[in-house]
KOLZAFI-316760 format. One line per 10 residues: number of its first residue (from 1); for each residue x, y, z of C-alpha. Coordinates in Angstrom, 2 decimals, decimal comma, m for minus. Layout:
<recs>
NUM> X:Y:Z | ...
</recs>
This chain:
<recs>
1> m4,65:m7,31:m29,30 | m1,46:m7,66:m28,21 | m0,55:m5,36:m25,28 | 2,04:m2,50:m25,07 | 3,92:m2,19:m21,99 | 5,56:1,46:m21,44 | 8,27:1,14:m18,73 | 8,68:4,57:m17,34 | 12,46:4,70:m15,68 | 13,05:8,60:m15,47
11> 12,84:9,87:m12,12 | 11,07:13,06:m12,69 | 8,07:10,88:m14,42 | 6,27:13,80:m15,82 | 8,96:16,21:m16,67 | 7,63:18,30:m19,80 | 11,76:18,91:m19,68 | 12,34:15,39:m20,55 | 13,89:15,01:m23,74 | 13,33:11,28:m23,09
21> 9,82:11,36:m22,10 | 9,29:13,67:m24,89 | 9,92:11,56:m27,66 | 8,31:8,46:m25,33 | 4,81:10,67:m25,12 | 5,17:11,12:m29,42 | 5,89:7,71:m30,08 | 2,87:6,47:m28,00 | 0,68:8,86:m29,89 | 1,49:7,66:m33,07
31> 1,40:4,11:m32,04 | m2,13:4,68:m30,88 | m3,26:6,84:m34,04 | m2,02:3,70:m35,92 | m3,30:0,95:m34,14 | m6,21:2,48:m31,68 | m7,47:m0,74:m30,45 | m4,20:m1,45:m29,12 | m4,00:m1,81:m25,15 | m1,26:0,45:m23,71
41> m0,45:m0,06:m19,86 | 2,36:2,13:m18,40 | 4,44:1,46:m15,36 | 6,21:4,52:m13,68 | 9,27:2,93:m11,82 | 9,71:6,41:m9,70 | 5,79:6,39:m8,91 | 5,18:3,04:m7,99 | 6,17:0,60:m5,12 | 9,14:m1,63:m7,37
51> 10,78:m4,23:m4,63 | 14,32:m4,33:m4,21 | 16,32:m7,69:m3,96 | 16,90:m6,68:0,14 | 16,80:m8,97:2,99 | 13,07:m9,17:3,29 | 13,18:m10,45:m0,36 | 15,59:m12,98:0,09 | 14,39:m13,86:3,64 | 11,07:m14,83:1,67
61> 12,45:m16,80:m1,26 | 14,57:m18,82:1,15 | 11,16:m19,19:3,24 | 9,05:m20,49:0,11 | 12,09:m22,91:m1,34 | 11,81:m24,76:2,61 | 8,24:m24,29:2,84 | 7,82:m22,00:5,69 | 5,60:m19,79:6,97 | 6,01:m15,80:5,43
71> 5,32:m12,75:7,17 | 2,61:m10,35:6,39 | 5,09:m8,05:4,79 | 6,82:m10,83:2,67 | 3,89:m11,91:1,47 | 2,60:m8,52:0,37 | 6,38:m7,82:m1,06 | 6,09:m10,99:m2,61 | 2,48:m10,29:m4,11 | 3,94:m7,32:m5,37
81> 6,95:m8,61:m7,03 | 4,36:m11,41:m8,64 | 1,89:m8,33:m10,02 | 5,12:m6,48:m11,72 | 6,20:m10,02:m13,35 | 2,70:m11,03:m14,53 | 1,88:m7,36:m15,91 | 5,48:m7,54:m18,03 | 4,88:m11,41:m18,86 | 1,28:m10,34:m20,12
91> 2,96:m7,50:m22,80 | 3,83:m8,49:m26,36 | 5,56:m5,45:m26,74 | 7,74:m3,61:m24,56 | 9,43:0,67:m24,71 | 11,61:1,78:m21,67 | 11,89:5,29:m21,51 | 14,89:6,27:m19,69 | 17,76:9,04:m19,16 | 21,67:7,71:m18,95
101> 22,54:8,25:m15,35 | 26,49:7,26:m15,54 | 26,54:5,17:m18,56 | 24,15:2,78:m17,48 | 20,47:2,11:m16,58 | 18,58:4,42:m13,69 | 18,78:2,23:m10,56 | 15,13:1,75:m10,19 | 14,99:0,20:m13,79 | 17,84:m2,22:m12,19
111> 15,19:m2,90:m9,67 | 12,69:m3,63:m12,23 | 14,87:m5,95:m14,26 | 15,49:m8,39:m10,87 | 11,47:m8,61:m10,66 | 10,29:m9,88:m14,04 | 14,18:m11,96:m14,56 | 12,70:m14,96:m12,59 | 13,65:m18,33:m13,03 | 10,72:m20,45:m14,42
121> 8,68:m17,89:m15,20 | 10,99:m15,74:m18,08 | 13,96:m18,33:m18,00 | 15,00:m21,51:m16,81 | 17,94:m23,24:m16,45 | 19,19:m26,26:m18,13 | 22,33:m28,62:m17,72 | 23,83:m25,71:m20,65 | 23,28:m23,35:m18,47 | 19,83:m20,24:m18,50
131> 17,38:m20,42:m21,58 | 14,90:m17,66:m22,11 | 11,21:m18,69:m22,10 | 9,98:m15,31:m23,98 | 10,72:m16,67:m27,38 | 7,61:m15,98:m29,16 | 8,43:m13,29:m31,06 | 8,43:m10,35:m28,67 | 9,73:m6,95:m29,25 | 11,77:m4,33:m27,30
141> 12,05:m0,37:m27,70 | 14,49:1,75:m26,26 | 14,10:5,61:m26,13 | 17,35:6,79:m24,31 | 17,93:10,31:m23,83 | 21,93:12,10:m22,78 | 23,29:14,80:m22,70 | 26,50:13,18:m24,36 | 27,19:11,26:m27,15 | 27,84:8,05:m27,42
151> 28,14:6,73:m31,18 | 31,71:7,96:m32,07 | 33,37:4,61:m31,57 | 35,17:6,40:m28,69 | 35,74:6,12:m24,60 | 32,00:6,96:m24,18 | 30,89:4,40:m26,52 | 33,03:1,42:m25,11 | 31,17:2,52:m21,36 | 27,77:2,88:m22,38
161> 26,77:m0,01:m20,51 | 23,08:0,67:m20,31 | 22,39:m0,11:m24,06 | 24,76:m3,38:m23,65 | 22,54:m4,48:m20,05 | 19,44:m4,36:m21,77 | 20,11:m5,86:m25,06 | 21,74:m8,50:m23,06 | 19,75:m9,11:m20,38 | 16,31:m8,91:m22,94
171> 18,35:m11,37:m25,34 | 18,60:m13,52:m22,37 | 15,17:m13,76:m22,12 | 14,28:m14,45:m25,39 | 13,37:m11,38:m26,56 | 15,57:m10,57:m29,83 | 13,86:m7,80:m31,51 | 15,88:m4,67:m29,92 | 15,71:m1,49:m30,76 | 17,22:1,42:m29,55
181> 16,29:5,50:m30,42 | 19,34:7,94:m28,80 | 17,83:11,70:m28,00 | 21,64:12,50:m27,33 | 24,15:15,01:m27,13 | 21,65:17,80:m25,88 | 24,25:19,19:m23,59 | 26,64:19,70:m27,15 | 24,63:19,56:m30,03 | 21,00:21,62:m30,97
191> 18,45:20,56:m28,50 | 15,64:21,19:m31,05 | 17,29:19,68:m33,79 | 18,15:16,21:m31,28 | 14,84:16,34:m30,29 | 13,31:16,69:m33,96 | 15,48:13,39:m35,41 | 14,42:11,67:m32,43 | 10,89:12,10:m32,82 | 10,79:10,98:m36,78
201> 12,43:7,86:m35,35 | 9,74:7,29:m33,08 | 7,24:7,68:m35,73 | 8,98:5,22:m37,68 | 9,14:2,77:m34,87 | 5,78:3,31:m33,99 | 4,15:2,28:m37,47 | 6,83:m0,88:m37,39 | 5,59:m1,92:m33,63 | 1,83:m1,21:m34,94
211> 1,79:m3,70:m37,99 | 3,77:m6,11:m36,06 | 2,01:m9,28:m34,80 | 4,09:m12,00:m32,75 | 3,49:m15,83:m33,43
</recs>
């Protein structure tokens, strides 16, 4: 069975008040009903260790390239990065649950992307530039919560970078089936209506992903 990986990028990991988490839970409930035997894993970015690209990691990569021995801490951190990478690669369907932070993705989600965008693992370099290696029909659904509205073709639309970044990066890796559910406008619209609309979209997305088989 094809594994679904839920990437929870909400800083308050299990907040009952979070609109994006409520929609995410609704998606998972519906997906389980439609595909009860499908494996689902979840990684909570703000409660689990997600290594940053810091001096320890960069130093370890330099040593690996030159064949030098790693320190115990370098081995531990690079080992954790490999765990995250292999979990990501083993899935075929992905759901990212996230709030919009200052027009972009949460910082821990950027750290996560740095753990999975690894040359010769999820993409490769060619004479014509980088080429994605995850070209077997994988799917990504982003469930995004925001207080403002970002689809009015105005300044906010132009400067909503999270959507552009995630779509571009996953496309780069070879994952072209990208969808987004926006639970948006909770600061300016009726929150219950926003939530109801997003949950209906989540039900539709769950039905589509539950029936999809990668090739």
